[in-house]
mmCIF file of the N, C-alpha and C atoms, coordinates in Angstrom:
data_MODEL
# 
_entry.id   MODEL 
# 
loop_
_atom_site.group_PDB 
_atom_site.id 
_atom_site.type_symbol 
_atom_site.label_atom_id 
_atom_site.label_alt_id 
_atom_site.label_comp_id 
_atom_site.label_asym_id 
_atom_site.label_entity_id 
_atom_site.label_seq_id 
_atom_site.pdbx_PDB_ins_code 
_atom_site.Cartn_x 
_atom_site.Cartn_y 
_atom_site.Cartn_z 
_atom_site.occupancy 
_atom_site.B_iso_or_equiv 
_atom_site.pdbx_formal_charge 
_atom_site.auth_seq_id 
_atom_site.auth_comp_id 
_atom_site.auth_asym_id 
_atom_site.auth_atom_id 
_atom_site.pdbx_PDB_model_num 
ATOM 1   N N  . VAL A 1 1  ? 2.678  11.256  10.470  1.00 0.00 ? 1  VAL A N  1 
ATOM 2   C CA . VAL A 1 1  ? 3.689  10.279  10.107  1.00 0.00 ? 1  VAL A CA 1 
ATOM 3   C C  . VAL A 1 1  ? 3.310  9.662   8.770   1.00 0.00 ? 1  VAL A C  1 
ATOM 4   N N  . LEU A 1 2  ? 4.236  9.656   7.850   1.00 0.00 ? 2  LEU A N  1 
ATOM 5   C CA . LEU A 1 2  ? 3.990  9.085   6.533   1.00 0.00 ? 2  LEU A CA 1 
ATOM 6   C C  . LEU A 1 2  ? 4.832  7.831   6.337   1.00 0.00 ? 2  LEU A C  1 
ATOM 7   N N  . MET A 1 3  ? 4.232  6.866   5.692   1.00 0.00 ? 3  MET A N  1 
ATOM 8   C CA . MET A 1 3  ? 4.923  5.644   5.281   1.00 0.00 ? 3  MET A CA 1 
ATOM 9   C C  . MET A 1 3  ? 4.465  5.334   3.867   1.00 0.00 ? 3  MET A C  1 
ATOM 10  N N  . SER A 1 4  ? 5.210  4.509   3.177   1.00 0.00 ? 4  SER A N  1 
ATOM 11  C CA . SER A 1 4  ? 4.729  4.028   1.891   1.00 0.00 ? 4  SER A CA 1 
ATOM 12  C C  . SER A 1 4  ? 4.600  2.517   1.966   1.00 0.00 ? 4  SER A C  1 
ATOM 13  N N  . ALA A 1 5  ? 3.630  2.002   1.233   1.00 0.00 ? 5  ALA A N  1 
ATOM 14  C CA . ALA A 1 5  ? 3.388  0.566   1.230   1.00 0.00 ? 5  ALA A CA 1 
ATOM 15  C C  . ALA A 1 5  ? 3.184  0.097   -0.199  1.00 0.00 ? 5  ALA A C  1 
ATOM 16  N N  . ALA A 1 6  ? 3.696  -1.070  -0.490  1.00 0.00 ? 6  ALA A N  1 
ATOM 17  C CA . ALA A 1 6  ? 3.522  -1.654  -1.819  1.00 0.00 ? 6  ALA A CA 1 
ATOM 18  C C  . ALA A 1 6  ? 2.099  -2.177  -1.966  1.00 0.00 ? 6  ALA A C  1 
ATOM 19  N N  . LEU A 1 7  ? 1.557  -2.017  -3.146  1.00 0.00 ? 7  LEU A N  1 
ATOM 20  C CA . LEU A 1 7  ? 0.225  -2.538  -3.436  1.00 0.00 ? 7  LEU A CA 1 
ATOM 21  C C  . LEU A 1 7  ? 0.327  -3.962  -3.964  1.00 0.00 ? 7  LEU A C  1 
ATOM 22  N N  . SER A 1 8  ? -0.761 -4.682  -3.895  1.00 0.00 ? 8  SER A N  1 
ATOM 23  C CA . SER A 1 8  ? -0.798 -6.015  -4.485  1.00 0.00 ? 8  SER A CA 1 
ATOM 24  C C  . SER A 1 8  ? -0.649 -5.886  -6.000  1.00 0.00 ? 8  SER A C  1 
ATOM 25  N N  . SER A 1 9  ? -0.255 -6.955  -6.653  1.00 0.00 ? 9  SER A N  1 
ATOM 26  C CA . SER A 1 9  ? -0.049 -6.896  -8.103  1.00 0.00 ? 9  SER A CA 1 
ATOM 27  C C  . SER A 1 9  ? -1.342 -6.543  -8.831  1.00 0.00 ? 9  SER A C  1 
ATOM 28  N N  . GLU A 1 10 ? -2.467 -7.037  -8.320  1.00 0.00 ? 10 GLU A N  1 
ATOM 29  C CA . GLU A 1 10 ? -3.759 -6.723  -8.941  1.00 0.00 ? 10 GLU A CA 1 
ATOM 30  C C  . GLU A 1 10 ? -4.056 -5.225  -8.871  1.00 0.00 ? 10 GLU A C  1 
ATOM 31  N N  . LEU A 1 11 ? -3.869 -4.631  -7.702  1.00 0.00 ? 11 LEU A N  1 
ATOM 32  C CA . LEU A 1 11 ? -4.129 -3.200  -7.545  1.00 0.00 ? 11 LEU A CA 1 
ATOM 33  C C  . LEU A 1 11 ? -3.112 -2.350  -8.294  1.00 0.00 ? 11 LEU A C  1 
ATOM 34  N N  . SER A 1 12 ? -1.852 -2.780  -8.308  1.00 0.00 ? 12 SER A N  1 
ATOM 35  C CA . SER A 1 12 ? -0.842 -1.989  -9.002  1.00 0.00 ? 12 SER A CA 1 
ATOM 36  C C  . SER A 1 12 ? -1.091 -1.962  -10.504 1.00 0.00 ? 12 SER A C  1 
ATOM 37  N N  . HIS A 1 13 ? -1.576 -3.056  -11.083 1.00 0.00 ? 13 HIS A N  1 
ATOM 38  C CA . HIS A 1 13 ? -1.923 -3.054  -12.502 1.00 0.00 ? 13 HIS A CA 1 
ATOM 39  C C  . HIS A 1 13 ? -3.164 -2.211  -12.761 1.00 0.00 ? 13 HIS A C  1 
ATOM 40  N N  . LYS A 1 14 ? -4.127 -2.269  -11.857 1.00 0.00 ? 14 LYS A N  1 
ATOM 41  C CA . LYS A 1 14 ? -5.375 -1.532  -12.027 1.00 0.00 ? 14 LYS A CA 1 
ATOM 42  C C  . LYS A 1 14 ? -5.150 -0.025  -11.935 1.00 0.00 ? 14 LYS A C  1 
ATOM 43  N N  . CYS A 1 15 ? -4.315 0.406   -10.985 1.00 0.00 ? 15 CYS A N  1 
ATOM 44  C CA . CYS A 1 15 ? -4.114 1.837   -10.723 1.00 0.00 ? 15 CYS A CA 1 
ATOM 45  C C  . CYS A 1 15 ? -2.842 2.388   -11.359 1.00 0.00 ? 15 CYS A C  1 
ATOM 46  N N  . ASN A 1 16 ? -2.022 1.527   -11.961 1.00 0.00 ? 16 ASN A N  1 
ATOM 47  C CA . ASN A 1 16 ? -0.737 1.926   -12.538 1.00 0.00 ? 16 ASN A CA 1 
ATOM 48  C C  . ASN A 1 16 ? 0.172  2.599   -11.513 1.00 0.00 ? 16 ASN A C  1 
ATOM 49  N N  . VAL A 1 17 ? 0.107  2.137   -10.268 1.00 0.00 ? 17 VAL A N  1 
ATOM 50  C CA . VAL A 1 17 ? 0.932  2.659   -9.179  1.00 0.00 ? 17 VAL A CA 1 
ATOM 51  C C  . VAL A 1 17 ? 1.459  1.461   -8.401  1.00 0.00 ? 17 VAL A C  1 
ATOM 52  N N  . ARG A 1 18 ? 2.753  1.482   -8.058  1.00 0.00 ? 18 ARG A N  1 
ATOM 53  C CA . ARG A 1 18 ? 3.328  0.339   -7.340  1.00 0.00 ? 18 ARG A CA 1 
ATOM 54  C C  . ARG A 1 18 ? 3.218  0.477   -5.832  1.00 0.00 ? 18 ARG A C  1 
ATOM 55  N N  . SER A 1 19 ? 3.206  1.720   -5.335  1.00 0.00 ? 19 SER A N  1 
ATOM 56  C CA . SER A 1 19 ? 3.101  1.921   -3.891  1.00 0.00 ? 19 SER A CA 1 
ATOM 57  C C  . SER A 1 19 ? 2.217  3.124   -3.611  1.00 0.00 ? 19 SER A C  1 
ATOM 58  N N  . ILE A 1 20 ? 1.799  3.250   -2.364  1.00 0.00 ? 20 ILE A N  1 
ATOM 59  C CA . ILE A 1 20 ? 0.884  4.322   -1.978  1.00 0.00 ? 20 ILE A CA 1 
ATOM 60  C C  . ILE A 1 20 ? 1.309  4.848   -0.611  1.00 0.00 ? 20 ILE A C  1 
ATOM 61  N N  . LEU A 1 21 ? 1.064  6.131   -0.369  1.00 0.00 ? 21 LEU A N  1 
ATOM 62  C CA . LEU A 1 21 ? 1.396  6.726   0.921   1.00 0.00 ? 21 LEU A CA 1 
ATOM 63  C C  . LEU A 1 21 ? 0.353  6.351   1.963   1.00 0.00 ? 21 LEU A C  1 
ATOM 64  N N  . ILE A 1 22 ? 0.822  6.086   3.157   1.00 0.00 ? 22 ILE A N  1 
ATOM 65  C CA . ILE A 1 22 ? -0.065 5.780   4.279   1.00 0.00 ? 22 ILE A CA 1 
ATOM 66  C C  . ILE A 1 22 ? 0.077  6.900   5.296   1.00 0.00 ? 22 ILE A C  1 
ATOM 67  N N  . ARG A 1 23 ? -1.045 7.442   5.718   1.00 0.00 ? 23 ARG A N  1 
ATOM 68  C CA . ARG A 1 23 ? -1.055 8.511   6.705   1.00 0.00 ? 23 ARG A CA 1 
ATOM 69  C C  . ARG A 1 23 ? -1.653 8.007   8.012   1.00 0.00 ? 23 ARG A C  1 
ATOM 70  N N  . LYS A 1 24 ? -1.540 8.804   9.033   1.00 0.00 ? 24 LYS A N  1 
ATOM 71  C CA . LYS A 1 24 ? -2.108 8.467   10.337  1.00 0.00 ? 24 LYS A CA 1 
ATOM 72  C C  . LYS A 1 24 ? -3.608 8.241   10.185  1.00 0.00 ? 24 LYS A C  1 
ATOM 73  N N  . ASP A 1 25 ? -4.130 7.247   10.866  1.00 0.00 ? 25 ASP A N  1 
ATOM 74  C CA . ASP A 1 25 ? -5.546 6.872   10.878  1.00 0.00 ? 25 ASP A CA 1 
ATOM 75  C C  . ASP A 1 25 ? -6.004 6.144   9.618   1.00 0.00 ? 25 ASP A C  1 
ATOM 76  N N  . ASP A 1 26 ? -5.106 5.826   8.673   1.00 0.00 ? 26 ASP A N  1 
ATOM 77  C CA . ASP A 1 26 ? -5.477 4.988   7.535   1.00 0.00 ? 26 ASP A CA 1 
ATOM 78  C C  . ASP A 1 26 ? -5.586 3.541   8.004   1.00 0.00 ? 26 ASP A C  1 
ATOM 79  N N  . GLU A 1 27 ? -6.466 2.798   7.382   1.00 0.00 ? 27 GLU A N  1 
ATOM 80  C CA . GLU A 1 27 ? -6.598 1.380   7.700   1.00 0.00 ? 27 GLU A CA 1 
ATOM 81  C C  . GLU A 1 27 ? -5.895 0.573   6.623   1.00 0.00 ? 27 GLU A C  1 
ATOM 82  N N  . VAL A 1 28 ? -5.060 -0.374  7.048   1.00 0.00 ? 28 VAL A N  1 
ATOM 83  C CA . VAL A 1 28 ? -4.323 -1.218  6.112   1.00 0.00 ? 28 VAL A CA 1 
ATOM 84  C C  . VAL A 1 28 ? -4.493 -2.674  6.509   1.00 0.00 ? 28 VAL A C  1 
ATOM 85  N N  . GLN A 1 29 ? -4.235 -3.549  5.562   1.00 0.00 ? 29 GLN A N  1 
ATOM 86  C CA . GLN A 1 29 ? -4.264 -4.984  5.822   1.00 0.00 ? 29 GLN A CA 1 
ATOM 87  C C  . GLN A 1 29 ? -2.873 -5.532  5.542   1.00 0.00 ? 29 GLN A C  1 
ATOM 88  N N  . VAL A 1 30 ? -2.255 -6.106  6.553   1.00 0.00 ? 30 VAL A N  1 
ATOM 89  C CA . VAL A 1 30 ? -0.923 -6.684  6.403   1.00 0.00 ? 30 VAL A CA 1 
ATOM 90  C C  . VAL A 1 30 ? -1.082 -8.137  5.981   1.00 0.00 ? 30 VAL A C  1 
ATOM 91  N N  . VAL A 1 31 ? -0.537 -8.471  4.808   1.00 0.00 ? 31 VAL A N  1 
ATOM 92  C CA . VAL A 1 31 ? -0.659 -9.834  4.315   1.00 0.00 ? 31 VAL A CA 1 
ATOM 93  C C  . VAL A 1 31 ? 0.672  -10.572 4.327   1.00 0.00 ? 31 VAL A C  1 
ATOM 94  N N  . CYS A 1 32 ? 1.771  -9.839  4.416   1.00 0.00 ? 32 CYS A N  1 
ATOM 95  C CA . CYS A 1 32 ? 3.088  -10.459 4.448   1.00 0.00 ? 32 CYS A CA 1 
ATOM 96  C C  . CYS A 1 32 ? 4.048  -9.493  5.121   1.00 0.00 ? 32 CYS A C  1 
ATOM 97  N N  . SER A 1 33 ? 4.903  -10.000 5.973   1.00 0.00 ? 33 SER A N  1 
ATOM 98  C CA . SER A 1 33 ? 5.891  -9.131  6.606   1.00 0.00 ? 33 SER A CA 1 
ATOM 99  C C  . SER A 1 33 ? 7.265  -9.760  6.464   1.00 0.00 ? 33 SER A C  1 
ATOM 100 N N  . THR A 1 34 ? 8.291  -8.907  6.526   1.00 0.00 ? 34 THR A N  1 
ATOM 101 C CA . THR A 1 34 ? 9.658  -9.417  6.405   1.00 0.00 ? 34 THR A CA 1 
ATOM 102 C C  . THR A 1 34 ? 10.482 -8.999  7.594   1.00 0.00 ? 34 THR A C  1 
# 
């Protein structure tokens, strides 16, 4: 199962990427939900 998640502004500037793919068994930290 694939999902995409937005990166924080700090990480997006550092990596020049706004979002990243999340795969099964990846660890993520949820800081805000809508």
